[in-house]
C-alpha positions in Angstrom: -48.6 27.1 -10.9 -45.6 27.0 -13.2 -43.5 29.0 -10.7 -44.4 26.6 -7.8 -43.6 23.6 -9.9 -40.2 25.0 -10.9 -39.4 25.8 -7.3 -40.4 22.4 -6.1 -38.4 20.7 -8.9 -35.3 22.6 -7.8 -35.7 21.5 -4.2 -36.1 17.9 -5.3 -32.9 18.1 -7.4 -31.0 19.7 -4.5 -32.2 17.1 -2.1 -31.2 14.2 -4.4 -27.8 15.8 -5.0 -27.1 16.1 -1.3 -28.3 12.6 -0.6 -26.0 11.2 -3.3 -23.0 13.1 -1.9 -23.6 11.8 1.6 -24.0 8.3 0.3 -20.6 8.5 -1.5 -18.9 9.9 1.6 -20.3 7.1 3.8 -19.3 4.4 1.2 -15.7 5.7 1.0 -15.3 5.6 4.8 -16.9 2.2 5.0 -14.6 0.7 2.3 -11.5 2.0 4.1 -12.6 0.9 7.6 -14.0 -2.4 6.4 -10.8 -3.3 4.5 -8.6 -2.5 7.4 -10.7 -4.4 9.9 -11.1 -7.4 7.7 -7.5 -7.5 6.8 -6.3 -7.1 10.4 -8.3 -10.0 11.5 -7.4 -12.3 8.6 -3.7 -11.3 8.5 -3.9 -10.7 4.8 -4.6 -7.6 2.7 -3.1 -4.6 1.2 -2.2 -0.8 1.3 -2.3 2.4 -0.9 0.4 4.2 -2.9 1.3 5.7 -6.2 -1.3 4.8 -8.8 -1.4 5.1 -12.5 -5.1 5.8 -12.6 -4.8 8.7 -10.1 -7.6 7.7 -7.8 -8.1 9.1 -4.4 -6.8 6.0 -2.6 -3.6 6.1 -4.6 -3.0 9.8 -3.7 -3.3 8.9 0.0 -0.7 6.2 -0.4 1.7 8.6 -2.1 1.6 11.0 0.9 2.3 8.1 3.3 5.5 7.1 1.6 8.5 8.8 2.9 6.9 10.6 5.8 9.4 11.1 8.7 11.8 8.6 7.1 15.6 9.1 7.3 17.1 7.8 4.0 20.5 7.5 5.7 19.2 4.9 8.1 19.7 1.4 6.6 18.0 -1.3 8.6 18.4 -4.1 6.0 19.2 -4.7 2.4 17.8 -7.2 -0.1 19.4 -8.0 -3.4 17.1 -8.3 -6.4 17.6 -9.6 -9.9 20.2 -8.1 -12.3 21.6 -5.3 -10.1 18.4 -4.1 -8.3 18.6 -3.5 -4.6 16.0 -2.8 -1.9 17.1 -0.8 1.2 14.8 -0.8 4.2 14.9 2.5 6.1 12.0 2.1 8.6 9.9 -0.7 10.0 7.4 0.8 12.4 4.5 -0.6 14.4 1.6 1.9 14.4 -1.0 2.4 17.2 -3.8 1.4 14.8 -2.5 -2.2 14.6 -0.4 -1.9 11.5 3.3 -2.3 10.6 4.6 0.0 7.9 7.8 -0.8 6.0 9.4 2.0 4.1 12.5 1.9 1.9 14.0 2.5 -1.5 14.6 0.4 -4.5 17.6 1.3 -6.7 18.7 0.1 -10.1 22.5 -0.3 -9.8 22.9 -1.8 -13.3 23.5 0.0 -16.6 20.2 -1.0 -18.2 16.5 -0.1 -17.4 14.6 -2.5 -15.2 10.9 -3.3 -15.3 8.9 -3.1 -12.0 5.9 -5.3 -12.8 7.2 -8.4 -11.1 7.0 -6.9 -7.6 3.2 -7.0 -7.4 3.0 -10.7 -6.9 0.9 -13.3 -8.8 -2.6 -12.7 -7.4 -4.7 -11.5 -10.3 -7.2 -9.5 -8.3 -4.4 -7.5 -6.7 -2.2 -7.1 -9.8 -5.1 -5.9 -11.8 -5.9 -3.1 -9.4 -2.4 -2.1 -8.5 -0.2 -1.8 -11.6 3.6 -1.9 -11.1 3.3 -2.0 -7.3 5.0 -3.7 -4.4 1.7 -5.5 -3.4 3.4 -8.9 -3.5 5.4 -8.2 -0.3 4.8 -10.2 2.9 6.0 -10.5 6.4 6.8 -13.9 8.0 6.5 -14.4 11.7 8.5 -17.6 12.1 7.8 -17.9 15.8 4.1 -17.4 15.4 4.1 -19.4 12.2 2.1 -16.8 10.4 2.4 -14.9 7.1 1.1 -11.3 6.8 0.3 -9.8 3.4 0.1 -6.2 2.3 -3.2 -4.6 3.4 -5.9 -3.9 0.8 -9.3 -2.2 0.7 -12.5 -3.7 -0.4 -11.7 -2.8 -4.0 -8.4 -4.7 -3.8 -6.3 -1.5 -3.9 -3.2 -2.1 -1.8 -1.8 0.0 1.0 1.5 0.2 -0.8 3.4 2.1 -3.5 1.9 1.6 -7.0 2.4 3.0 -10.4 6.2 2.6 -10.2 7.8 3.5 -13.5 10.6 1.3 -15.0 13.9 2.1 -13.2 16.5 3.7 -15.3 20.2 3.0 -14.6 21.4 4.5 -11.4 17.9 5.7 -10.4 15.9 4.8 -7.3 12.3 5.0 -6.1 10.9 5.2 -2.6 8.4 2.5 -1.6 6.2 1.7 1.3 4.0 -1.3 2.4 1.6 -1.6 5.2 0.7 -4.9 6.9 -1.5 -6.1 9.8 0.7 -6.0 12.9 2.0 -9.3 14.4 1.5 -9.7 18.2 3.4 -7.2 20.3 5.7 -10.0 21.5 6.9 -10.4 17.9 9.8 -8.0 17.4 11.5 -9.6 14.3 10.1 -10.9 11.0 11.3 -12.0 7.7 10.5 -9.7 4.7 9.7 -11.1 1.3 9.2 -9.3 -2.0 9.0 -11.1 -5.4 12.4 -11.2 -7.2 14.3 -10.1 -4.1 16.1 -12.2 -1.5 14.4 -12.6 1.9 15.7 -10.4 4.7 15.2 -10.1 8.4 13.6 -7.0 9.9 13.3 -5.7 13.5 10.0 -3.9 14.3 10.2 -0.7 16.2 7.4 1.0 18.1 
């Protein structure tokens, strides 16, 4: 009897473990899809990137930044405060209904610069995305609509996070993903806290 009970117990434990693993997998997929779908429809949300807590979503963001981007291409430049400059290298419309903006922020001054102000003022977003560019937005002046950085159901943005203070002369690559404006919209204004507004042309 003891042998049968032990075997049965092991089977129960294995079944519970498998069920839990499957549940976690489904939950992860549902969060990503749900966040994207909701954000696309509402024209507001966020994206992933570098994260100080090292979660899975943040790692995915990191790999997205800089992919197939030519740093020598300068589509636009926005001046920030105290010698910080944002250069936009790519603005691309994706087939999934998103627009991805990629660029580089450089500290051209002779003193270190904090990066916390780029995340915006929305507490739920700032709290989940330390030192990020989650405060960015695209403005469709013709359609009279504002598009915020995409986010998932846990308020993790689809953008670069965990940006360290910029030392003099140093730069950091950044990316932000937004819901795509209508295909007829080919030009938008780009805004990021502490930087001047600049006009961007969407490719793709």
